[in-house]
PDB file as gemmi writes it, atoms N, CA and C in Angstrom:
CRYST1    1.000    1.000    1.000  90.00  90.00  90.00 P 1                      
ATOM      1  N   UNK A   1     -10.368  -0.687  -1.285  1.00  0.00           N  
ATOM      2  CA  UNK A   1      -9.183  -1.407  -1.692  1.00  0.00           C  
ATOM      3  C   UNK A   1      -9.264  -1.625  -3.195  1.00  0.00           C  
ATOM      4  N   UNK A   2      -8.249  -1.199  -3.923  1.00  0.00           N  
ATOM      5  CA  UNK A   2      -8.233  -1.354  -5.370  1.00  0.00           C  
ATOM      6  C   UNK A   2      -7.043  -2.212  -5.779  1.00  0.00           C  
ATOM      7  N   UNK A   3      -7.281  -3.175  -6.635  1.00  0.00           N  
ATOM      8  CA  UNK A   3      -6.198  -3.987  -7.171  1.00  0.00           C  
ATOM      9  C   UNK A   3      -6.345  -4.054  -8.678  1.00  0.00           C  
ATOM     10  N   UNK A   4      -5.247  -4.334  -9.384  1.00  0.00           N  
ATOM     11  CA  UNK A   4      -5.278  -4.303 -10.838  1.00  0.00           C  
ATOM     12  C   UNK A   4      -5.189  -5.682 -11.469  1.00  0.00           C  
ATOM     13  N   UNK A   5      -5.233  -6.731 -10.695  1.00  0.00           N  
ATOM     14  CA  UNK A   5      -5.189  -8.061 -11.257  1.00  0.00           C  
ATOM     15  C   UNK A   5      -5.897  -9.042 -10.346  1.00  0.00           C  
ATOM     16  N   UNK A   6      -6.218 -10.198 -10.911  1.00  0.00           N  
ATOM     17  CA  UNK A   6      -6.841 -11.244 -10.118  1.00  0.00           C  
ATOM     18  C   UNK A   6      -5.772 -11.838  -9.216  1.00  0.00           C  
ATOM     19  N   UNK A   7      -6.096 -12.000  -7.947  1.00  0.00           N  
ATOM     20  CA  UNK A   7      -5.118 -12.468  -6.977  1.00  0.00           C  
ATOM     21  C   UNK A   7      -5.481 -13.852  -6.474  1.00  0.00           C  
ATOM     22  N   UNK A   8      -4.457 -14.632  -6.150  1.00  0.00           N  
ATOM     23  CA  UNK A   8      -4.716 -15.888  -5.465  1.00  0.00           C  
ATOM     24  C   UNK A   8      -5.013 -15.569  -4.004  1.00  0.00           C  
ATOM     25  N   UNK A   9      -5.403 -16.555  -3.238  1.00  0.00           N  
ATOM     26  CA  UNK A   9      -5.816 -16.293  -1.854  1.00  0.00           C  
ATOM     27  C   UNK A   9      -4.675 -15.718  -1.017  1.00  0.00           C  
ATOM     28  N   UNK A  10      -3.450 -16.147  -1.272  1.00  0.00           N  
ATOM     29  CA  UNK A  10      -2.303 -15.617  -0.525  1.00  0.00           C  
ATOM     30  C   UNK A  10      -2.076 -14.135  -0.838  1.00  0.00           C  
ATOM     31  N   UNK A  11      -2.162 -13.788  -2.120  1.00  0.00           N  
ATOM     32  CA  UNK A  11      -1.997 -12.395  -2.530  1.00  0.00           C  
ATOM     33  C   UNK A  11      -3.108 -11.519  -1.999  1.00  0.00           C  
ATOM     34  N   UNK A  12      -4.323 -12.028  -2.031  1.00  0.00           N  
ATOM     35  CA  UNK A  12      -5.459 -11.278  -1.511  1.00  0.00           C  
ATOM     36  C   UNK A  12      -5.322 -11.049  -0.010  1.00  0.00           C  
ATOM     37  N   UNK A  13      -4.858 -12.050   0.708  1.00  0.00           N  
ATOM     38  CA  UNK A  13      -4.639 -11.912   2.146  1.00  0.00           C  
ATOM     39  C   UNK A  13      -3.587 -10.838   2.437  1.00  0.00           C  
ATOM     40  N   UNK A  14      -2.522 -10.806   1.636  1.00  0.00           N  
ATOM     41  CA  UNK A  14      -1.477  -9.803   1.824  1.00  0.00           C  
ATOM     42  C   UNK A  14      -2.033  -8.396   1.578  1.00  0.00           C  
ATOM     43  N   UNK A  15      -2.811  -8.225   0.515  1.00  0.00           N  
ATOM     44  CA  UNK A  15      -3.412  -6.921   0.218  1.00  0.00           C  
ATOM     45  C   UNK A  15      -4.336  -6.494   1.363  1.00  0.00           C  
ATOM     46  N   UNK A  16      -5.099  -7.418   1.895  1.00  0.00           N  
ATOM     47  CA  UNK A  16      -5.998  -7.101   3.010  1.00  0.00           C  
ATOM     48  C   UNK A  16      -5.230  -6.698   4.264  1.00  0.00           C  
ATOM     49  N   UNK A  17      -4.098  -7.380   4.539  1.00  0.00           N  
ATOM     50  CA  UNK A  17      -3.280  -7.008   5.699  1.00  0.00           C  
ATOM     51  C   UNK A  17      -2.726  -5.601   5.537  1.00  0.00           C  
ATOM     52  N   UNK A  18      -2.241  -5.297   4.337  1.00  0.00           N  
ATOM     53  CA  UNK A  18      -1.709  -3.958   4.064  1.00  0.00           C  
ATOM     54  C   UNK A  18      -2.813  -2.921   4.228  1.00  0.00           C  
ATOM     55  N   UNK A  19      -3.960  -3.206   3.657  1.00  0.00           N  
ATOM     56  CA  UNK A  19      -5.093  -2.288   3.745  1.00  0.00           C  
ATOM     57  C   UNK A  19      -5.473  -2.026   5.202  1.00  0.00           C  
ATOM     58  N   UNK A  20      -5.476  -3.077   6.000  1.00  0.00           N  
ATOM     59  CA  UNK A  20      -5.814  -2.954   7.419  1.00  0.00           C  
ATOM     60  C   UNK A  20      -4.832  -2.041   8.149  1.00  0.00           C  
ATOM     61  N   UNK A  21      -3.556  -2.192   7.861  1.00  0.00           N  
ATOM     62  CA  UNK A  21      -2.539  -1.342   8.497  1.00  0.00           C  
ATOM     63  C   UNK A  21      -2.715   0.110   8.068  1.00  0.00           C  
ATOM     64  N   UNK A  22      -2.960   0.346   6.781  1.00  0.00           N  
ATOM     65  CA  UNK A  22      -3.109   1.720   6.304  1.00  0.00           C  
ATOM     66  C   UNK A  22      -4.362   2.388   6.873  1.00  0.00           C  
ATOM     67  N   UNK A  23      -5.432   1.624   7.010  1.00  0.00           N  
ATOM     68  CA  UNK A  23      -6.674   2.175   7.553  1.00  0.00           C  
ATOM     69  C   UNK A  23      -6.504   2.616   9.002  1.00  0.00           C  
ATOM     70  N   UNK A  24      -5.660   1.927   9.752  1.00  0.00           N  
ATOM     71  CA  UNK A  24      -5.474   2.265  11.168  1.00  0.00           C  
ATOM     72  C   UNK A  24      -4.261   3.159  11.425  1.00  0.00           C  
ATOM     73  N   UNK A  25      -3.491   3.459  10.396  1.00  0.00           N  
ATOM     74  CA  UNK A  25      -2.292   4.285  10.555  1.00  0.00           C  
ATOM     75  C   UNK A  25      -2.699   5.723  10.881  1.00  0.00           C  
ATOM     76  N   UNK A  26      -2.089   6.340  11.908  1.00  0.00           N  
ATOM     77  CA  UNK A  26      -2.502   7.683  12.337  1.00  0.00           C  
ATOM     78  C   UNK A  26      -2.425   8.757  11.245  1.00  0.00           C  
ATOM     79  N   UNK A  27      -1.398   8.716  10.392  1.00  0.00           N  
ATOM     80  CA  UNK A  27      -1.266   9.743   9.356  1.00  0.00           C  
ATOM     81  C   UNK A  27      -1.849   9.321   8.016  1.00  0.00           C  
ATOM     82  N   UNK A  28      -1.799   8.042   7.699  1.00  0.00           N  
ATOM     83  CA  UNK A  28      -2.196   7.582   6.369  1.00  0.00           C  
ATOM     84  C   UNK A  28      -3.676   7.237   6.247  1.00  0.00           C  
ATOM     85  N   UNK A  29      -4.349   7.028   7.351  1.00  0.00           N  
ATOM     86  CA  UNK A  29      -5.744   6.577   7.286  1.00  0.00           C  
ATOM     87  C   UNK A  29      -6.653   7.540   6.512  1.00  0.00           C  
ATOM     88  N   UNK A  30      -6.437   8.831   6.643  1.00  0.00           N  
ATOM     89  CA  UNK A  30      -7.268   9.806   5.925  1.00  0.00           C  
ATOM     90  C   UNK A  30      -7.025   9.784   4.422  1.00  0.00           C  
ATOM     91  N   UNK A  31      -5.927   9.163   3.989  1.00  0.00           N  
ATOM     92  CA  UNK A  31      -5.547   9.169   2.577  1.00  0.00           C  
ATOM     93  C   UNK A  31      -5.635   7.780   1.946  1.00  0.00           C  
ATOM     94  N   UNK A  32      -6.184   6.804   2.673  1.00  0.00           N  
ATOM     95  CA  UNK A  32      -6.231   5.427   2.175  1.00  0.00           C  
ATOM     96  C   UNK A  32      -6.914   5.316   0.821  1.00  0.00           C  
ATOM     97  N   UNK A  33      -7.977   6.063   0.602  1.00  0.00           N  
ATOM     98  CA  UNK A  33      -8.704   5.983  -0.662  1.00  0.00           C  
ATOM     99  C   UNK A  33      -7.915   6.555  -1.839  1.00  0.00           C  
ATOM    100  N   UNK A  34      -6.833   7.274  -1.555  1.00  0.00           N  
ATOM    101  CA  UNK A  34      -6.009   7.869  -2.604  1.00  0.00           C  
ATOM    102  C   UNK A  34      -4.876   6.956  -3.054  1.00  0.00           C  
ATOM    103  N   UNK A  35      -4.767   5.780  -2.443  1.00  0.00           N  
ATOM    104  CA  UNK A  35      -3.662   4.866  -2.720  1.00  0.00           C  
ATOM    105  C   UNK A  35      -4.195   3.563  -3.293  1.00  0.00           C  
ATOM    106  N   UNK A  36      -3.631   3.151  -4.419  1.00  0.00           N  
ATOM    107  CA  UNK A  36      -3.973   1.868  -5.035  1.00  0.00           C  
ATOM    108  C   UNK A  36      -2.861   0.877  -4.718  1.00  0.00           C  
ATOM    109  N   UNK A  37      -3.242  -0.288  -4.262  1.00  0.00           N  
ATOM    110  CA  UNK A  37      -2.284  -1.342  -3.925  1.00  0.00           C  
ATOM    111  C   UNK A  37      -2.491  -2.487  -4.904  1.00  0.00           C  
ATOM    112  N   UNK A  38      -1.422  -2.927  -5.548  1.00  0.00           N  
ATOM    113  CA  UNK A  38      -1.535  -4.078  -6.429  1.00  0.00           C  
ATOM    114  C   UNK A  38      -0.351  -5.005  -6.219  1.00  0.00           C  
ATOM    115  N   UNK A  39      -0.539  -6.244  -6.595  1.00  0.00           N  
ATOM    116  CA  UNK A  39       0.517  -7.242  -6.550  1.00  0.00           C  
ATOM    117  C   UNK A  39       0.880  -7.538  -7.992  1.00  0.00           C  
ATOM    118  N   UNK A  40       2.095  -7.182  -8.374  1.00  0.00           N  
ATOM    119  CA  UNK A  40       2.569  -7.386  -9.739  1.00  0.00           C  
ATOM    120  C   UNK A  40       3.765  -8.319  -9.683  1.00  0.00           C  
ATOM    121  N   UNK A  41       3.527  -9.553 -10.084  1.00  0.00           N  
ATOM    122  CA  UNK A  41       4.549 -10.572  -9.906  1.00  0.00           C  
ATOM    123  C   UNK A  41       4.701 -10.824  -8.426  1.00  0.00           C  
ATOM    124  N   UNK A  42       5.897 -10.648  -7.915  1.00  0.00           N  
ATOM    125  CA  UNK A  42       6.138 -10.877  -6.490  1.00  0.00           C  
ATOM    126  C   UNK A  42       6.288  -9.581  -5.703  1.00  0.00           C  
ATOM    127  N   UNK A  43       6.032  -8.453  -6.336  1.00  0.00           N  
ATOM    128  CA  UNK A  43       6.210  -7.183  -5.619  1.00  0.00           C  
ATOM    129  C   UNK A  43       4.897  -6.448  -5.422  1.00  0.00           C  
ATOM    130  N   UNK A  44       4.853  -5.688  -4.346  1.00  0.00           N  
ATOM    131  CA  UNK A  44       3.731  -4.814  -4.043  1.00  0.00           C  
ATOM    132  C   UNK A  44       3.985  -3.485  -4.742  1.00  0.00           C  
ATOM    133  N   UNK A  45       2.993  -2.991  -5.469  1.00  0.00           N  
ATOM    134  CA  UNK A  45       3.119  -1.715  -6.168  1.00  0.00           C  
ATOM    135  C   UNK A  45       2.071  -0.755  -5.614  1.00  0.00           C  
ATOM    136  N   UNK A  46       2.531   0.428  -5.241  1.00  0.00           N  
ATOM    137  CA  UNK A  46       1.673   1.480  -4.690  1.00  0.00           C  
ATOM    138  C   UNK A  46       1.581   2.614  -5.703  1.00  0.00           C  
ATOM    139  N   UNK A  47       0.357   3.020  -6.008  1.00  0.00           N  
ATOM    140  CA  UNK A  47       0.134   4.138  -6.922  1.00  0.00           C  
ATOM    141  C   UNK A  47      -0.904   5.064  -6.302  1.00  0.00           C  
ATOM    142  N   UNK A  48      -0.906   6.296  -6.773  1.00  0.00           N  
ATOM    143  CA  UNK A  48      -1.882   7.264  -6.297  1.00  0.00           C  
ATOM    144  C   UNK A  48      -1.211   8.583  -6.002  1.00  0.00           C  
ATOM    145  N   UNK A  49      -1.867   9.379  -5.173  1.00  0.00           N  
ATOM    146  CA  UNK A  49      -1.343  10.696  -4.825  1.00  0.00           C  
ATOM    147  C   UNK A  49      -1.500  10.957  -3.345  1.00  0.00           C  
ATOM    148  N   UNK A  50      -0.484  11.605  -2.787  1.00  0.00           N  
ATOM    149  CA  UNK A  50      -0.507  12.031  -1.395  1.00  0.00           C  
ATOM    150  C   UNK A  50      -0.073  13.496  -1.334  1.00  0.00           C  
ATOM    151  N   UNK A  51      -0.473  14.224  -0.294  1.00  0.00           N  
ATOM    152  CA  UNK A  51      -0.168  15.651  -0.224  1.00  0.00           C  
ATOM    153  C   UNK A  51       1.242  16.007   0.257  1.00  0.00           C  
ATOM    154  N   UNK A  52       2.029  15.019   0.734  1.00  0.00           N  
ATOM    155  CA  UNK A  52       3.358  15.385   1.229  1.00  0.00           C  
ATOM    156  C   UNK A  52       4.361  14.246   1.061  1.00  0.00           C  
ATOM    157  N   UNK A  53       5.619  14.621   1.025  1.00  0.00           N  
ATOM    158  CA  UNK A  53       6.705  13.653   0.948  1.00  0.00           C  
ATOM    159  C   UNK A  53       6.733  12.797   2.209  1.00  0.00           C  
ATOM    160  N   UNK A  54       6.470  13.407   3.351  1.00  0.00           N  
ATOM    161  CA  UNK A  54       6.482  12.667   4.620  1.00  0.00           C  
ATOM    162  C   UNK A  54       5.474  11.517   4.604  1.00  0.00           C  
ATOM    163  N   UNK A  55       4.283  11.752   4.048  1.00  0.00           N  
ATOM    164  CA  UNK A  55       3.290  10.678   3.963  1.00  0.00           C  
ATOM    165  C   UNK A  55       3.741   9.581   3.015  1.00  0.00           C  
ATOM    166  N   UNK A  56       4.345   9.975   1.882  1.00  0.00           N  
ATOM    167  CA  UNK A  56       4.861   8.973   0.938  1.00  0.00           C  
ATOM    168  C   UNK A  56       5.930   8.128   1.621  1.00  0.00           C  
ATOM    169  N   UNK A  57       6.799   8.760   2.372  1.00  0.00           N  
ATOM    170  CA  UNK A  57       7.875   8.041   3.057  1.00  0.00           C  
ATOM    171  C   UNK A  57       7.341   7.149   4.170  1.00  0.00           C  
ATOM    172  N   UNK A  58       6.170   7.447   4.699  1.00  0.00           N  
ATOM    173  CA  UNK A  58       5.577   6.630   5.765  1.00  0.00           C  
ATOM    174  C   UNK A  58       4.946   5.345   5.224  1.00  0.00           C  
ATOM    175  N   UNK A  59       4.708   5.273   3.914  1.00  0.00           N  
ATOM    176  CA  UNK A  59       4.030   4.112   3.339  1.00  0.00           C  
ATOM    177  C   UNK A  59       4.794   2.806   3.516  1.00  0.00           C  
ATOM    178  N   UNK A  60       6.052   2.772   3.125  1.00  0.00           N  
ATOM    179  CA  UNK A  60       6.808   1.511   3.160  1.00  0.00           C  
ATOM    180  C   UNK A  60       6.965   0.984   4.582  1.00  0.00           C  
ATOM    181  N   UNK A  61       7.365   1.813   5.554  1.00  0.00           N  
ATOM    182  CA  UNK A  61       7.418   1.288   6.931  1.00  0.00           C  
ATOM    183  C   UNK A  61       6.066   0.774   7.424  1.00  0.00           C  
ATOM    184  N   UNK A  62       4.987   1.440   7.040  1.00  0.00           N  
ATOM    185  CA  UNK A  62       3.658   0.978   7.448  1.00  0.00           C  
ATOM    186  C   UNK A  62       3.356  -0.387   6.834  1.00  0.00           C  
ATOM    187  N   UNK A  63       3.708  -0.566   5.585  1.00  0.00           N  
ATOM    188  CA  UNK A  63       3.454  -1.841   4.907  1.00  0.00           C  
ATOM    189  C   UNK A  63       4.330  -2.944   5.506  1.00  0.00           C  
ATOM    190  N   UNK A  64       5.520  -2.613   5.918  1.00  0.00           N  
ATOM    191  CA  UNK A  64       6.378  -3.607   6.584  1.00  0.00           C  
ATOM    192  C   UNK A  64       5.709  -4.092   7.878  1.00  0.00           C  
ATOM    193  N   UNK A  65       4.950  -3.216   8.543  1.00  0.00           N  
ATOM    194  CA  UNK A  65       4.223  -3.614   9.753  1.00  0.00           C  
ATOM    195  C   UNK A  65       3.184  -4.690   9.452  1.00  0.00           C  
ATOM    196  N   UNK A  66       2.736  -4.754   8.203  1.00  0.00           N  
ATOM    197  CA  UNK A  66       1.762  -5.773   7.800  1.00  0.00           C  
ATOM    198  C   UNK A  66       2.441  -7.110   7.526  1.00  0.00           C  
ATOM    199  N   UNK A  67       3.760  -7.170   7.706  1.00  0.00           N  
ATOM    200  CA  UNK A  67       4.483  -8.420   7.502  1.00  0.00           C  
ATOM    201  C   UNK A  67       4.996  -8.625   6.095  1.00  0.00           C  
ATOM    202  N   UNK A  68       4.966  -7.595   5.273  1.00  0.00           N  
ATOM    203  CA  UNK A  68       5.456  -7.698   3.902  1.00  0.00           C  
ATOM    204  C   UNK A  68       6.971  -7.549   3.905  1.00  0.00           C  
ATOM    205  N   UNK A  69       7.651  -8.604   3.491  1.00  0.00           N  
ATOM    206  CA  UNK A  69       9.110  -8.582   3.479  1.00  0.00           C  
ATOM    207  C   UNK A  69       9.676  -8.425   2.073  1.00  0.00           C  
ATOM    208  N   UNK A  70       8.833  -8.631   1.069  1.00  0.00           N  
ATOM    209  CA  UNK A  70       9.278  -8.557  -0.326  1.00  0.00           C  
ATOM    210  C   UNK A  70       9.437  -7.134  -0.815  1.00  0.00           C  
ATOM    211  N   UNK A  71       9.671  -7.017  -2.120  1.00  0.00           N  
ATOM    212  CA  UNK A  71       9.909  -5.731  -2.743  1.00  0.00           C  
ATOM    213  C   UNK A  71       8.629  -4.892  -2.771  1.00  0.00           C  
ATOM    214  N   UNK A  72       8.778  -3.615  -2.447  1.00  0.00           N  
ATOM    215  CA  UNK A  72       7.676  -2.669  -2.503  1.00  0.00           C  
ATOM    216  C   UNK A  72       8.089  -1.545  -3.436  1.00  0.00           C  
ATOM    217  N   UNK A  73       7.292  -1.305  -4.447  1.00  0.00           N  
ATOM    218  CA  UNK A  73       7.552  -0.236  -5.408  1.00  0.00           C  
ATOM    219  C   UNK A  73       6.603   0.918  -5.108  1.00  0.00           C  
ATOM    220  N   UNK A  74       7.131   1.994  -4.583  1.00  0.00           N  
ATOM    221  CA  UNK A  74       6.321   3.144  -4.177  1.00  0.00           C  
ATOM    222  C   UNK A  74       6.276   4.147  -5.328  1.00  0.00           C  
ATOM    223  N   UNK A  75       5.224   4.063  -6.146  1.00  0.00           N  
ATOM    224  CA  UNK A  75       5.036   4.951  -7.289  1.00  0.00           C  
ATOM    225  C   UNK A  75       4.054   6.081  -7.001  1.00  0.00           C  
ATOM    226  N   UNK A  76       3.803   6.334  -5.727  1.00  0.00           N  
ATOM    227  CA  UNK A  76       2.865   7.385  -5.321  1.00  0.00           C  
ATOM    228  C   UNK A  76       3.465   8.754  -5.649  1.00  0.00           C  
ATOM    229  N   UNK A  77       2.620   9.630  -6.184  1.00  0.00           N  
ATOM    230  CA  UNK A  77       3.051  10.981  -6.534  1.00  0.00           C  
ATOM    231  C   UNK A  77       2.619  11.951  -5.438  1.00  0.00           C  
ATOM    232  N   UNK A  78       3.333  13.065  -5.358  1.00  0.00           N  
ATOM    233  CA  UNK A  78       3.006  14.126  -4.406  1.00  0.00           C  
ATOM    234  C   UNK A  78       2.270  15.219  -5.170  1.00  0.00           C  
ATOM    235  N   UNK A  79       1.149  15.654  -4.631  1.00  0.00           N  
ATOM    236  CA  UNK A  79       0.396  16.741  -5.287  1.00  0.00           C  
ATOM    237  C   UNK A  79       0.160  17.891  -4.358  1.00  0.00           C  
TER     238      UNK A  79                                                      
END                                                                             
């Protein structure tokens, strides 16, 4: 799990929930180490690289499963 700023306990808990969902996700689990999750202000920001558009599109619904209702900025690139 990689983050780019110091988080309060609530933010850290949210990052851990997201990480847990991604680790157990059938398609995304193999690529978890390629994705950086950070909390910037009130939004979740995703960075990194994935091998397909389908995997990138699966990120936001997976994160919603973690209970994240706020803004998610998916900056993941396809390689």
